[in-house]
Kinemage of the C-alpha trace (Angstrom):
@kinemage 1
@onewidth
@group {chain A} dominant
@subgroup {mainchain}
@vectorlist {calphas} color= white
{ca met a 1} P 0.000 0.000 0.000
{ca arg a 2} L 1.547 3.247 -1.075
{ca cys a 3} L -0.403 6.342 -0.308
{ca val a 4} L 0.326 10.026 -0.550
{ca leu a 5} L -1.199 13.370 0.131
{ca val a 6} L -1.490 14.790 -3.374
{ca pro a 7} L -0.539 18.470 -3.574
{ca pro a 8} L -2.962 20.987 -5.062
{ca lys a 9} L -3.226 21.347 -8.851
{ca val a 10} L -1.904 17.861 -9.638
{ca phe a 11} L -3.617 15.410 -11.969
{ca ile a 12} L -4.097 11.814 -10.878
{ca ala a 13} L -4.139 8.955 -13.378
{ca asn a 14} L -7.139 6.647 -13.411
{ca gln a 15} L -4.945 3.732 -12.249
{ca ala a 16} L -4.467 5.443 -8.891
{ca pro a 17} L -7.451 5.059 -6.570
{ca tyr a 18} L -8.054 8.230 -4.608
{ca phe a 19} L -10.346 9.403 -1.858
{ca val a 20} L -12.554 12.467 -1.956
{ca phe a 21} L -13.968 13.610 1.368
{ca pro a 22} L -17.307 15.397 0.963
{ca arg a 23} L -17.389 15.958 4.729
{ca gly a 24} L -14.973 15.783 7.609
{ca ser a 25} L -11.851 17.775 8.267
{ca lys a 26} L -8.309 17.717 7.006
{ca lys a 27} L -7.420 16.086 10.323
{ca asp a 28} L -9.777 13.220 9.459
{ca val a 29} L -8.053 12.808 6.097
{ca thr a 30} L -4.648 12.965 7.767
{ca tyr a 31} L -5.657 10.273 10.256
{ca leu a 32} L -6.660 7.955 7.393
{ca leu a 33} L -3.421 8.797 5.582
{ca gly a 34} L -1.477 7.756 8.689
{ca ile a 35} L -3.299 4.438 8.991
{ca leu a 36} L -2.898 3.687 5.275
{ca ser a 37} L 0.818 4.582 5.471
{ca ser a 38} L 1.571 2.150 8.277
{ca ile a 39} L 3.271 -1.239 8.185
{ca pro a 40} L 0.311 -2.919 9.960
{ca leu a 41} L -2.145 -1.820 7.263
{ca asp a 42} L 0.348 -2.506 4.475
{ca trp a 43} L 0.897 -6.021 5.823
{ca tyr a 44} L -2.866 -6.572 5.856
{ca ser a 45} L -3.284 -5.232 2.319
{ca arg a 46} L -0.592 -7.594 1.033
{ca arg a 47} L -2.881 -10.485 1.959
{ca phe a 48} L -5.232 -9.314 -0.832
{ca val a 49} L -3.216 -7.192 -3.267
{ca asp a 50} L -0.458 -8.246 -5.609
{ca arg a 51} L -0.120 -5.481 -8.182
{ca his a 52} L -3.253 -3.380 -8.430
{ca leu a 53} L -5.326 -1.885 -5.656
{ca ser a 54} L -9.006 -1.320 -6.411
{ca phe a 55} L -11.806 0.171 -4.371
{ca phe a 56} L -13.542 -3.186 -3.954
{ca ile a 57} L -10.380 -4.254 -2.096
{ca ile a 58} L -9.841 -0.988 -0.171
{ca asn a 59} L -13.434 -0.525 1.018
{ca pro a 60} L -13.448 -3.376 3.566
{ca phe a 61} L -9.987 -2.570 4.995
{ca pro a 62} L -10.252 -2.418 8.789
{ca ile a 63} L -9.600 1.157 9.899
{ca pro a 64} L -9.408 1.704 13.677
{ca arg a 65} L -11.877 4.309 14.888
{ca pro a 66} L -10.814 5.494 18.336
{ca glu a 67} L -12.262 8.526 20.065
{ca ile a 68} L -11.016 11.603 18.203
{ca his a 69} L -9.506 13.044 21.361
{ca ser a 70} L -7.548 9.903 22.248
{ca ala a 71} L -3.794 10.345 22.477
{ca leu a 72} L -3.186 7.652 19.840
{ca his a 73} L -5.605 9.241 17.362
{ca gln a 74} L -4.050 12.670 17.860
{ca arg a 75} L -0.525 11.296 17.530
{ca val a 76} L -1.329 9.624 14.194
{ca ile a 77} L -2.538 13.011 12.926
{ca lys a 78} L 0.608 14.810 14.108
{ca leu a 79} L 2.995 12.207 12.689
{ca ala a 80} L 1.202 11.639 9.380
{ca gly a 81} L 0.548 15.355 8.952
{ca arg a 82} L 4.192 16.258 9.429
{ca leu a 83} L 5.462 13.437 7.224
{ca ala a 84} L 3.011 14.409 4.457
{ca cys a 85} L 4.099 18.065 4.285
{ca pro a 86} L 7.683 18.130 2.967
{ca asp a 87} L 7.502 21.443 1.085
{ca glu a 88} L 5.575 24.675 0.539
{ca arg a 89} L 2.961 23.008 -1.693
{ca phe a 90} L 1.485 21.600 1.523
{ca ser a 91} L 1.746 24.738 3.675
{ca glu a 92} L -1.998 25.420 3.848
{ca trp a 93} L -2.677 21.774 4.690
{ca ala a 94} L 0.002 21.785 7.392
{ca lys a 95} L -1.427 24.938 8.930
{ca glu a 96} L -4.938 23.502 9.102
{ca val a 97} L -3.689 20.218 10.586
{ca gly a 98} L -1.418 22.046 13.062
{ca val a 99} L 1.973 20.739 11.968
{ca ala a 100} L 5.158 22.266 10.617
{ca cys a 101} L 5.871 22.143 6.912
{ca gly a 102} L 9.179 21.591 5.173
{ca pro a 103} L 11.912 19.027 4.762
{ca leu a 104} L 12.823 16.697 7.614
{ca glu a 105} L 16.258 15.395 8.459
{ca glu a 106} L 16.401 11.744 7.418
{ca asp a 107} L 16.941 10.370 10.943
{ca lys a 108} L 14.008 12.407 12.296
{ca lys a 109} L 11.813 11.285 9.398
{ca gln a 110} L 12.653 7.614 9.994
{ca asp a 111} L 11.993 7.963 13.724
{ca met a 112} L 8.558 9.433 12.964
{ca ile a 113} L 7.806 6.539 10.589
{ca his a 114} L 8.779 4.026 13.301
{ca glu a 115} L 6.574 5.791 15.829
{ca leu a 116} L 3.657 5.902 13.373
{ca asp a 117} L 3.917 2.135 12.897
{ca ala a 118} L 3.973 1.636 16.679
{ca val a 119} L 1.003 3.923 17.355
{ca val a 120} L -1.055 2.283 14.611
{ca ala a 121} L -0.174 -1.141 16.028
{ca his a 122} L -1.687 -0.021 19.346
{ca leu a 123} L -4.799 1.268 17.564
{ca tyr a 124} L -5.250 -2.185 16.054
{ca gly a 125} L -4.750 -3.758 19.481
{ca leu a 126} L -1.663 -5.655 18.341
{ca ser a 127} L 0.641 -7.260 20.877
{ca lys a 128} L 4.415 -7.118 20.674
{ca ser a 129} L 4.436 -10.625 19.194
{ca his a 130} L 1.820 -9.637 16.593
{ca leu a 131} L 3.919 -6.650 15.537
{ca thr a 132} L 7.031 -8.812 15.367
{ca his a 133} L 5.170 -11.321 13.195
{ca ile a 134} L 4.124 -8.532 10.823
{ca phe a 135} L 7.735 -7.449 10.348
{ca glu a 136} L 8.997 -11.026 10.013
{ca thr a 137} L 6.442 -11.922 7.339
{ca phe a 138} L 6.103 -8.576 5.573
{ca his a 139} L 8.410 -9.326 2.664
{ca val a 140} L 10.716 -12.258 1.910
{ca gly a 141} L 14.364 -11.207 2.214
{ca trp a 142} L 13.525 -7.865 3.809
{ca glu a 143} L 16.131 -6.604 6.286
{ca tyr a 144} L 13.636 -5.605 8.937
{ca gln a 145} L 15.507 -6.105 12.218
{ca ser a 146} L 16.661 -2.532 12.844
{ca arg a 147} L 13.298 -1.055 11.828
{ca leu a 148} L 11.489 -3.522 14.077
{ca glu a 149} L 13.767 -2.667 17.014
{ca glu a 150} L 13.124 1.057 16.589
{ca thr a 151} L 9.393 0.504 16.170
{ca leu a 152} L 9.283 -1.662 19.302
{ca lys a 153} L 10.973 1.117 21.302
{ca his a 154} L 8.083 3.412 20.403
{ca tyr a 155} L 5.578 0.601 20.900
{ca asn a 156} L 6.837 0.098 24.471
{ca lys a 157} L 6.741 3.838 25.222
{ca trp a 158} L 3.131 4.059 24.037
{ca lys a 159} L 2.187 0.910 25.927
{ca ala a 160} L 3.478 2.528 29.119
{ca lys a 161} L 1.316 5.621 28.416
{ca ala a 162} L -1.859 3.606 27.860
């Protein structure tokens, strides 16, 4: 599953499924973007998708729906919002979501990706062993150990907060 926040005034090809939100806020869209960008959701989607993602496949994807004021929900918005706004094309979006806009240092960006995966794992109610299984079975030959270790650090921090 590869998803992006498309900047304004950009055409999208018909092969790329996209979402239009007739209601809701940019924070709602950003929350969905965060879930769709996570390893847990990507692992799930790989059970059904090989090369082409269609709406009949996307529609039943399980999307966690916590209370909007929950710390996990808010953290997904902050992380996904910041990761999705790398340049000035996204400045209005970033302002409405309440995040900074602009490039991120690579180590900071990777840390935010690890934390997003950990927070989403908690939203799905995954245990440490479930999350480990996802990384171990995500892709044959994938060097996942360091990413899993970093994700588990965030997972443990969020578990202690819950």
